[in-house]
N, C-alpha and C positions, 0 to 999 in steps of 0.2 A: 561540333562533336559528331562523329559518324554514327550511323545506326549500328554498325558492327560493334563499336565500343560499348554502346548501351546494352546490346544483347550479351556481350561478354560479361559485363558487370552483373546482369540478371542471372546468367548461368552460374557465375561464381557464387552469388548470393544463395541461390537454390541449393547448390552443392554444399554450402556451409551450413545450411539448415534454416535459412530465413524463409518466411512465408510470403513476404511482400516487400517491394522496393519502390520508392518514389523519389523524385528530385525536386528541390525548390531552391530559392535564393535566400541568403541569410536574412534579408530584410523584408521578406514577403509578408509577414504578419505583424511587423513592428507597429504599424498604425493602430492596430487593435490591441495588441498585448501591452503596450506601454501604458495607456490610460487605464486598462483593466487591472493591471498589476498595481498601479499606484492607488487605485480605489480600494483594492483588497488590503494593501498594507496600511493605508491611512485608517481604515476601519478596524485594524487590529485583528483581522480574521485569520491571520497566520499564527496566532497564539505564541507559543514559545519557539517557533521555528525561525529564529533570528537569521539563519542562513538565507532565508528568502529575501530579507531586506538588504543583506550585505551584497554589494555589487549588483544592486537591482537594475542598474543601467545595462549591464551585460545581459542580465536575464531577460529584460524587456526587448532588447534589440541585439541579436547575435553579431551584428556588424561591429559592435563595440568590443565584443569578446575577442574577435580575431579579424581585424580590418582587412587582412589580405585574402580572406576566404571569399570565393566567388560562387560556390555552390554548396548545398547541403544534401547529402544522400541520406534519406530516412529509411530505416529497415525495421520491419516488424516480424516478430516470431510468435507463432500461435502457441498458447499454453492452455488451450481449452480442456476443461475437466471431463472426466468420463461420467461422473455422477452429479446429481443435483447439489450445488454448493450449499443449499439451504436445508438439506435433508436432516441434519443433526440439530437444527435449532430447537426442535421440540424435545430432544433427548437431554433434559436439563442436568443430568449427572455426567454429561460429556461436554467437552469443549469444542468450539468451532474455530479452525484456523483458516485464514484466507487462502484461496486456491493457489495463488502465486507462491506462497510460502510453504506449501506442502511437499515440494520437491527440492531440487538443488537450488542454490542461490542463482537467480537469473543473471545477476551482474557478471558472474564468472563465465556463464555460458555465452551470453551475448557479446561481451567484450572480446573474447577469443575469436569469435566469428567476424566481428567488425574488423579486427586486425587482418584477418585473412582476406576479406573483400578489399580492404584498404591497400594491402600489399599488391593486390592484383591491379588496382587503379594506378598505383605508383609505377608499377612495371609497364603499364600500357601508355601512360602519359608523362611520367616524370614529375607529376604535380606533388605538392606537399599535402599532407593530411593530418587531421587530429580526430580521434574517436572519443565518443562520450556515451556513457551509460550511467546516468545519475551521478556523474563525477565532476560536474561543472555547472555553473549557473546557466543552464540551457533549458528552455521550455519545450520539451519534446512534443507534447501533444499539439500545440498550434503549428509547429513545423510539420508534423505528420499530416495534419489536415491540409496544409498548404501544398504538400507533396502528393496529395491525392490518395493517401492510405485509408482515409475515412473522414469522419466529422466528429466534432465534440458535441456529445449529447447534452441533454438538459442537466445531467449529473456531472458535467464538465469533463468526463472521461471520453476517450476516443471510441467511436463505434465504427465497425467495418461491415460492409455488405457481406463479405466472405467469411469473416471470423467472429462476428458479433462483438462482444466486449473483451475478448480474450487475446489481446496482443500486447506483448512487451516490446518496448521501443529502444532503438539505438540510433546514433547519428554519426555520420562521417562528414566532417567539414573538410573542404578541399579548395585549393587555389585553382583547380581546373574549372574551366567554363563548360558547364553541362546544361543542355536545354531543359528547363523546368517542366514538370508535369502540371496539368490543370488542377486547381484546387477542387476538393470534394465538397459538394453542396450538402447542406443539412437535411436529414430525412427523418426527423422525429415527429413531424406533424403535430397533431393535438395530443399525442400520447404523453402521459406524465407518470407512468408507473414507477419510474426510478425516483421521482420526487415523493410520491405518496408512500412508498415502502419504507423510506428512511426511518429507523426507529427513534432517532434523536432530532428529527426535523432540522437537519443540517443545511437545507437549501432554502435561504430566505426568498429566493425567486428562481425561475428557470435559468440555467446556465451560470449560476452563482453559488459557490460553496462557502459556508462558514466553517473553516477547519476546526475551530474550537469545539464544535458540536459533533464533529465526525468521529465515528468509532475507530477508524483507522488512526486518526490523530491521537485520540485518547488512549488507545492501547499500545501505540508504537512510539509516537513522538513525545508525548507528555512524560516528563521525567518524575514528577511528584505524584501525590495522591490524585486520583480521579475525583473531580468535584462530586460531592454527595448527590446533588439532584440528577446527575447523569448516570450514576451507577445502576439504578434499577432498569434503565433503558438499554443497557448494554447486553442484557441477557447472558448467554453463555459464549459470547464471542470473545475469545482470549488472545487473538492476534489478527487485527484487521477486520474488515467487513466486506462482504461481496453482495449484499442485498440489492443495491442499486444496479449493479452489473448483471446479476443473475436474472432479474425480471425483464430485462430488455427483450422485446419481441424479435429483434434482429439476431438473437442467439439461435433461432431456429436453423440458421445456416452454419452455425459453428460446428466444428469437428474436434474430436479429442486430439490433444497435442501428439504429433508424431515423435517428437523428441522425448525419449524415455526419462530424461533428466527432469522433465516437468511433471511426470506422473507422481502421484502421492506416494510418499515413502510409508513403510509400515509404521503404524501407530500415529499417523498424522491426520487421519480422517476420524473425527469423533473420539479423541483420546479421553480416557477416564480422568475426571478432575481430581479424584482422590490420589491417583498415581502421580499426577503432575505436582500436586501440592507437597508431596513427600520428597521431591527432588532436592538434593543438596547441590553445591556448586559443581562438583565433579560430574554428578548425574545429569545436571542440566547441560553441561558442555558436551558430554558424550551423546546425549539423546538428540541434540540439535546441531551437531557438527555439520558444517557445510550447508546449513539452512539459514534463511534470512532471520528466523526467530532468534538465533543466537546473538544477533547484534544488539538487541535491547537489554541483554543481561538477565540474570536469574531474578533479581529483585523486582524489576518491572514486570517480568513474565508472571511471577507468582502473585504479584499484586492483581494482575488480570484474572488469574485462576481463582483467587479468593473472592473477587467480585462476582465471578460466575457461580461460585459455591454459594455466596449469599443470595443469589437470584434463583437458586435451584429449587427452593421450597422442599428440600430433602434433608430432614433432620439427621439422617444417617451420615451426612457429610460433616456434621459438626466436629467429630474427633479430628478430621483432617485439618480443619481450620484451627482448632484448639492447639494442635501440635505446633502451629506457627506463631503462637503468642510469645514464644521465647526465641524466635528467629533472630539472627544477628542483624538483619536489615530492618530499620525502623519502618520503611515503606511496606514491608511484608507484615510486620506486627500490626500496623494500623489497619491494613486491609483485613487481617484476620479478625480484629475486633469488630469491624463492620459486618463481616460475614456472619459471625456468631450472633450479632444483634438481630439478624434477620432469621436465624434458625432456632434460637433458644428463647424461652420465656425470660423476662427481665430478671426475675429472682435467680434463675440458673446462671444467667450472664454475670450478675453481681458477685456470685460466689467465685468466679474466675478472675475477678478484678485484681490487678496487681499494679503497683506504681511503675512508671516507665520514665527513664531519663530523657526521652525525646518528647518535646512539647507537642508535636503533631500527633503522636500516638496518644498522649494524655488527652488531647482534644477529641480524639476518636472515642476514647472511653467515656468522657463526659457527655458527648453527644449521644452515644449508645444507651447510656443509663438514664438520661433525662428525656430522651425523645419518646 
C-alpha cells in the first residue's frame, strides 16, 4: 500500500468526523481474546447477554467472521463531555444518564461515516469492505488496541492518550492489504482509580469485568428485576454508568466532542426523577426519540427510575412511585413497591398493599413488608 493511499484514508476519515484511525490485521489479538472470552463465558460473567456466547468463535477471532478479510481499519470518534459526568450523582432527586446516551444514537452517526470512508477505500483500491458498529460479533476494543488507538485499561475499556476514555469505535473490514500500525502499549501503571470507584465492585481483578455486577449491564441489558442486593448500590444512575471512565487520569487530555450530535440534549443532564416516572409509552418514545435510551423500552427505563427514587432518601418522591403501583408493566409495579419500601414507614406501605396477578410483584410486596 502506498503512503498516499493511507494519507487519503486519513483525510477522508477526518472529513467524515472521525478523531482517530488505525489499521490492524483480523487475527492480531486472537491469541489473547480467544482464551479470555472463553474464561469470561465459562464463568457466566456475561449474565443474560446470550449473544456474547452465540458465534463466540467469530467474536474471539475475526478471521472466522470473514475469512477473506486481510485488514481491519479501526476508527474512533471523540464524544467527550463538557461537564463532569459525575456531577449529578449527589443530586438524588435527579437521574444520571451515561454520557454516550445523552446525545444522538452513536450507532447512526458512526455507521454513516464508516460507509463514507469505506466508499473512498473501494474507489481507491476496488477492495471489498464490511462495516461494523456493534452490529456483529466483533470485539472492537481489542482491535482498536491492536491498531494503536489506545490500550484497554484495568476497567477493560479503551483509553486514549489524546481523548482519554471518550471514544466510540467503528470497524471497516476489507480485503485490501494495508500495512498495520503498531499496537499501543498499556499505560495504567499502578493506578487503580477505575477499580476502586466502582459502586458495585464489578471488577474481580484488574482487566477483568463481571458484567453481572456492572451498572451498565443492570440498567440496560438485564430484562427482569434488578437483584435486590444490587439496587441500593446503583444510586441514581438510570441508564449506564460512567464512574470508571470519568475518574481516569488520562482524561486530562480529553476535549469536548466536536460533533454536536454527541452534545447532551435538553433534559438529558440530571433529569428530574418525578418527571421521568410519570412518562407513559407515548411520552417515553417522544422524549427519547433518536436516543440509545429508547432501545431498552419504557418498562426497563422506569424500573431504573424507580430504583433511583428508592435510593433518593426523599419521601417527597413517594407519590411518583405510588402512581406506578397500577402501571400496566409488572416490572414497573415491582420496582414501585421496592421504591416505596425505602421511602415510607412499614405501616404506611401496608396501607397501599394490593393483590397483584404477577408472582414477581407479589414477591416484592412480601419482601417489602417482611423485611
